[in-house]
N, C-alpha and C positions, 0 to 999 in steps of 0.2 A: 423552473430553478429557483426562485425564491422560497417555493412549499417545501421543495427538497432541504434547502439550508435550514429552514426551520426544524424538520424532521431531525436533521442531522444534530442541530448545534443548540437546539432547546428541549424542554420536556414536553413539547407537544405529541410525542409519540415515543413508548417505553416499552421495549422488549425484556420481557422476564421470563426466563428458562424455566421449567419446572421438572423435577426429577424426581420419580415417584420410586427410587430407592432409599429406604430408611431403616432405621434401627428401631426394631420393635421387640422389647424383651431382651436388649442387648445382644441381638442377634440381625444382620442385614437380611431385608425383606423386599422384594418388588413387589407394592401396593397397586391397588386400583383405588380411585378416587372415595368410594364408599369404605375402603379399610384405613385411608388416612384420616377419614373423618371419624369413624369410631376408633382410632387411636388417639386423634385428639380429645375426644371426650375422655375417652378412660385417662388420658393425662391430666385433663381439667379436674375429672373427679380425685385423681390421686394426688394433685396439689391441694385441692380445698380440704380434702382428708387431713392432711400434714399440716395445712396451715391451722384446721380445725383444732386439733391434739395438741398444738404448740399453744395456740391462744386459751386452751382449759387449762394447760398445765401452770399458766402463766396466771391465770385468773384465780385458779385455787391457791397459789403461793401468797399472791396480794391478800385473798380472803383471809387465809391464815394469821397474816401481819395485822390486818383491821380488826380481825376478832379480838387479838392481845389488847391493842389499844383501847377496844371498846370495853373488854374485862377490867382493866385498869382504872377507867372511869367508875367503875362501882364501888370501890373504895379507895379514892386517888389520895387521901391523907395516910392510909397504911403504906401506900406505894412508896409515897416520899418519904416518909420515916424511917423503912427500910433503906430506903437508898442513900439517905443522909448517916444510916448507923453501920454502912457497911463499909470496910476498909479499903476497899478498893474497886475496880469497876466488875471484874470476874467475880469477887464477893457479892457485889449487887445483885448481878443475875443469879448466880446460885442461890441466892436468899429469895428471889423474888418467886423462882422456880419452885419452892419449899410452902409458898403460901396457897392455901386452899379457898378455893371460889366457889360459896354454895351452888348448888344447880338452881334455885329460884333466882339467885341473883344474874347468874348465866342468861336465865331465860328471858329477865327483864332487860338485859344489855343488849341482847341480839333481836329479841321479838320472836314473834312464833316460828316464822317461816326458817329464821336463822337458826334457831335455838333446836329446831327439827333436823336440818343439816348438820348441825352440830353433833348431835346426837348419833345420827346414821355414820359420821366419820369416827367418833371416839367412843359411841356405847352410853348407856345409861349409867350414872352416877350419883352419890349423892353429893360430893364435891370434884370440882375439875380444877387442874392446874395448868400453870402457862409453860410453852415448850421454850425451849432454849432461843429458837427465832424470837417467838413474842417477847421472851426477856430482852433480848438484844434490841428490840424495836423499841420498849418501855424505858430504856437506859438513854438511847439516844434522842428520846421526844424531848422536843422542846418545849419550854414553860407555856408559849404562847398555844401551844395545840390544847391547853386544857380551859380556854373559853368555851364558852357555851355555842358559838357559831361553829367553830372547828368539831366539837360534838357532835353537832347536826349533818356537819359533812361527811363524818366518818360513817354515821349511820345510813346516808344516803348513798355512801359509795358503796358499802357491805350490801345494800339492796339490790343496788346495780348488778354488782360481781353475783349476786346469788341469779338474777335473771339470765346473765351470761351463760353461767354454767349451765344453766337449766337448759339453753337453745344450743349451748356446744353440744352436751349430750343428747338432746334429740338429733342433729345433724350426724352423729356420728352412729347412731342407732340403726338408720337404715340407708343403703346407698341410693333409694330413691330421692331423698331428702338433699343429699349433695348434688344430684342431676338438677334438681329443681334450682340450686345456688346457681350451677353453670348457665343455666336457660335465663335467669333474671339478670344474670352478669352480660348474656349478648342483649337483651330486652334493655337494659341501661346504656349499652354500647348504641342501639339503634336510636335510642332517645335521644342521646348526647350527640349525634350526626342525624337530624331528620333529613336533610337535603339528599335530593336524588343526586346518584353518582351522574356527573357530568362526563366523565371518560366512557369509554366503550371498552369490554372487555373482549376478544374476539382470539379466535385459533388462527388467524390470517394476520399478516403482517400490512398494515393498511398504509396507503402511501409508498408503496414500495419505490425507493431509490438505491442509485448505485453512487460510487467515489466518483463516477467519470461524469456525472449529472453535477456536481458540485464543482467542476473545473470548468473555466472559460477556455474557450476552443483558441488557440492563435498558433500562428507558426513558430518553430523554435529551430534552432542552428543545434545539430547534435554532432559533436566530435568524441572520437575516440582515440587514443593513442596506442600504439603499440605494445605498452607494457599492459593495456587493459584499463586505462582510467577514462572514465566517461563523463559527460555532463551534458547540459542543455542550458541556452542561452537565448532569449529572445530574439527573434530578426530582426526588430527594430534597431538594435544595438549597431549592426552595421550598417553603416551607411553606402549607398553607392557612390563610388569614384571611377574616375577615369581611367580608359587602361594607360599602361605603361606606370603606374604608380607603384610604391612600396608597399603599401597596405598599412594595418594597425597591428599592434599587439593583440592576438586571438586566444593565446593560452598560454599559461605558464608552463613551459617544456624546457627538457633540456636537449642536449645533442645523445643522449643514451635514451631519450623517450619522445622519439619523434611523432607528429599527428599521422594516425593511418589511415581513418575514415572519418569523412565529411559529409553529411547530407543535411537536407531541409525537411521538415514534417512537423504533421500537426500534433498537437497534443493529446488527444483519442486518438492518433495511430498505433497500431502495433508495431513494433520494431521485431523482425525476425531476426536472429543473431545466429549465422553460420558459423559452426567452430570448424578448426583444420581436422576433426576426425569426422566429418561429414555429418554433424548433427546438428539441429536447430532448436533454438530458444528463444520465449516469447516474454517481450516485455513492454508495458504502455510508457509512451515516452512522458506521460506525466508523474512515471515513477522515477523518473530519472533525477539526478539532484540538479537544483535550478541554480547555478552559480553566475557569475560575472565573468566577462569575455576573457578575463585574465586568470581564471580560477584554474586552478590543476585538473579538478574531476575527484570523480570515487573509483574506487576499483571495482571494476565490473564483478569482480568473483563474490564482493558482498551482497550483489544484488541476484545474481544467479547461480545456480549449482552446477559447477564444470567437474569433470573427471579430474586426476592429478595428470597435469601437463596439457591439458586441452586449453587452447586458446581461441579466440575469435577471428576468423579470416575473413569474413563480410558481413555486412548488416544490411536489411532492408525493411522499408515501412510499408505496411498495407492497412487498408481501413477495413476490409470485408472480403470472404472466403468464399465465393460463388461457384458454382459447378461448372458453368461455363467460359473459367478464365483457367489460364495455364501458367505454372510456374517454371518458368526456365532458368537453369543453372547451368553457368560456364564455370570452367577450370583453367588452371595455368597452363595444362599441358593440351588447351584446345577441345576438351571433351564437352560435349553440351547434354543436359538431359532435362525432359518437359514433362511435368507431372503436374494433374488436376490440382488446381489451389484447395479445392476444398479439403485434400487430403493433407493439410496443414493447419487446418481450423481447429484442431482438438488439442488443445496447451497441455502439455505434462510437467511435471515438475523436473524432471531431469532431463527433460527434452526429449526429441525423437531423431529418428536417423531419416537424413535428406537426402544423401547421396552416398555411394560405394565410391571411394577414391583408391586411385592406383597411388601405391607407393613414390614419395616427393612431389605429389601432386598436391593441389590447393583451389578452394575457392576463390573466385573472381569477381564476379559479378551475378546478380541475380535480377530476371525481368518478371512481368507480367504480361500475357500476349492472350490475344482472343481474335476471332474472325480470321481474314485473310492479310495478318500483319507480317511485316518482314522482320528480323533479326540482323544487326549488323555487330562482327565480332572484328575487333580491333589488336593489333599485336603491340608489342613494343618497339620492334622493326619498323614500324609505319605502314604496315598490310592492314586491308580491312576486307572484309567478304562480308555479301550480301545473300541472304536466303530467305525464305519462306518459312516460316516454322511449322510448317504441315508437312516438310523434310524432315521433320523428327517427331518418330511416332510417341506419342502417350505411354509413360513407362510408371511403374509404381515408385514409392519413395526409396525402398533399399535396392536400388539400382545403379549401374556405372555409367550408363551414358552412352552415348555413340559421338564419333568424332565430328567436329565442329569447323576445323579448319586445320591446315597442313603448315605447321612450323618449319623454319628455317632454324638453324644453329644458335643457340644462346637466346631466342627469341620465345618470350611466353605471351599470352593472351593479357591483356591488361585492362578490356572492360568492351561491357555489349550493351547494346541501346536497341532501342525499338526506332523501325525507319517510320518517315513520316515524310510523304511529298511536301508538305507545306511547314516544315522545319528544316534546319541544318544539323551537319554533324561537325560539333567542336572536338578538335583534336588538340591536346596540351603537350606539351613537351617539358623533361625536368628542369631546362634551364629559362625557362618563364617564355617560351614562345609559343605559337598556336595558330589555329586559322580555322575559318568555317566554311564549310562546302555545300551545298543543296543534297540531299537525298536524292534526289530526282523523281521519274517513275520507276515502276518495279518491271521495266524491259527485261528481256531474257534471251540470250543466244540457245540455240538449239543444240549445238555443239557438246553443250558441256554434260557429263555426268552425274548421277546420284550414287553416293555411298549407300551400301545396304546396312540397314539398321542389326548388324548382327554383334555388336558389344565386343566387337574386335581390339586388341590391342592397336596401339599406331603404327608399330611396323607391319603388323598384318592387316591392316588395312588396303585397299589397292590403290595405287596410284592414278592421280587424275591428272589430266594433260593440262598445264599452263601455255599461256600465250608465251613468246619468248621473252616480250617486253615487259614481264611482269606486270600486266595487267593496266597498262598505260591506257589502253583502251582508245586508240585515238582515230578509229576508222572513220568516224563520224564528226560534223563539227559541234562543238560544244560539248562532246562526251566526257569531258575531264570535268564537267559542272555536274555529276549527277555518280550513282553508285548502282552499276546495273545489277538486277537479281542474276544470280548465279546457283550453282547447287552445293549444300554444305560439303566439306570436306576437302576444297580447292585452297589454293594458296591465297586467293583473293587478288584485290588490285593495290595499286599503290597509293595509300593515303597523304602522307606525309613526309617529306625528305626527313630521316633521322642522322643530320650533319654534328659535327663536332660542335657549331653553334648552337644546334639545337637541343641536341642529347636525343634520349630515348623517349619513348611515349610513354606517360604515366595515367594518363585518363581521357575516357573520350564521354562527351555527353551530347543529348538531342536537345537543342534550343532552336525558340524561336525569336523574332526582334525585339518583343516586348520582355521576354526572360531576362534574367539577371543571372550572374555567374559567381559563384563564391568560392573562393581558393584558399588553401592553406599551405605554407611550407611545412617542411621537417623541424624549424625552429620555431614553429608556433604563429608566426605571424598571418593574418586573413585580409584578404582584400575582395571587396564586392563590387563588381564591375558591369555594366551594360552590356547585355550580349550584342545590341545593334552598334557598340563600339568599335565592335571586331568585325573588320571587313570579311564581305564573303568572295572568296576565291574557288580556284579549280584545285582539284587533286594534284599530287605528284609536285608541290609547293613546299615552300621552309615556313612559310607563316611570317606574322609580324609579333613582337613583344606583347605580351599584355599583362606581364608583371615584372618589375624590376627586382632581382635577388640580391642581396649579400653575399660576400665571398663568401663559400663554403656552404651555403642555403641551397635548396633546391625544392622543385613543388613535390608536394606529399599528395594532396587529394583536391578533387573539386567537387561541386554541387552545383545543381541547378534551380534557383529559384524561380517558380512558375510565375508568368505575367499576370495572373489574376489577385495572388497571393501578394504581388508587390504593390498592386492598385489599391487593395484592400486595406494592408499595413500603411501605406500614405494617406489614405482617408482617414483611418482611427487616428493617426498623427496628428494631421490637421484638424480634427474634432476636439483632441484631447488637448489642444495649445491653448492656453489661458493666460495674457492673450497672444489672438496668433505672433509667432514671431516672424519679422521680416528681414530678411537678409541686406545686409549694408552692402555687401557688393556681388557682383554676379563671380559664379565660379569660372574660373580660370582655369582651361585646360591644359592640360600637363604638355609640355612641350619638348620632344627628345632632342637629345643633342645631335648635330648635323651628320658624323658618321652613322650613328643608328639609325636617325630617320632614313639616309640614304639605303641603309640595311633593311630596315622596315619596307620600305617601298621598292627596292632593287631585286630584292630576292623572292619575292611572291610567286613568280612562274619558273 
């Protein structure tokens, strides 16, 4: 992880993209590396040619000026007298241009090589005259330049200009000379930087890393409101409380935007967002906005691409997508569909089809199953049915599914869990009451029937005979302390009584004694309690109070915190404490009022 962070946040590795599309002669052209090198050399030759032509013009211009100053030195007294006798600066310039300078004096002033160049430019003559530029330079000349040392400097400069002009003409005479300059420039660069390259240029990106490798893995609490505002908060922000408390403020919500989904996941998990139109989208937990527990969150529409009018119906966290596991989807109208988990392992920008939904139906829950595991479907009316997932044949993604449970009037499916004989089913009602009941062993009666996987509508599915007592299953001692295996499509067994005190069932969870439960109300209050604090009782009971609600508030969702996550988070918190915090007083369990205590204890059976 340290090496990945060095690659990410330091110049230890740099990726340079090379585009071989270039403008050559003002025309776009896709080139090879050799063509690029040839074009670069041609460019350098052109630059050196234009630079040499510029330097040649400047050298000739300066040589012409210096020649005028040197010619003025041959008869300086006459030059000074002419300037003094002139009425103005312009008249002095005109008078200087009328003075003839004999060729022998010009030869003596410029030297043999200079005079030869002068003749090649101006031709042979007995006398030579100053040009307008030379006259202007003489008029502007200071008296200090008449000193002998200044005359020697002018002569040296003139000789140097002659040499430069000769070199410039040589370079321009042949392109091979210009290419030699390019080669010399490259050799000078190599001489300036003689050290061997310490970095390595490779076609492959070394030290490949991804964003996930830079993020520490830790448990997160993810909340999603009905209006689609989502956030993640570290799990250690929510401390475990006693059963029956009021909880703490967990989200900044209002009555018009209650919390819809709550679950605990790791930062490295995938979140599968199932929409009300039967599509599924992907998002990593670490890509969600990290906000405090009272934060409102960020609109999920800014993180995912939804169609107009499309909303999230449910979300589910998963780490891998193996072929030997199945994703089971349950809908509000009791339809279930099983598809290989690997079919959802290729994320697409706009999502993919997860299930074909009937009109008015919506996704409720999603679970992963394998082997000989059983599923339990629970309804808002307090019914639950347990069946083996092999009763549902695997289907493709873009299919409808089959009937999982027969519903009564105004009854909907609220949750689905995987049955485990070592765990218990926690049923939670909207008024803050709930209970735990063991799943028990997967015993099954032989009188039950199996629904065909024909994809019929609910009205077309054949009826399944149900016991007259709505599944109380009191034929054997202790039978109300378990959920016997049935065939899918039946009405199920009575799980919890949905009386006026309890209200409708809002969610179900599969919990163990060392797990913890995180609950959120419609007004954004969140409470975290230990699952062991909720007594284990039988089916067909009312349960006990697990959270105290304000007037007008109700439970919206709940999530289970695995026991190993609880232990790990506690160990990290203890290790990070400096100095370790020592509680001053022991935590006092909440004491319910006498009427409530009587209700909690007296209405369990």
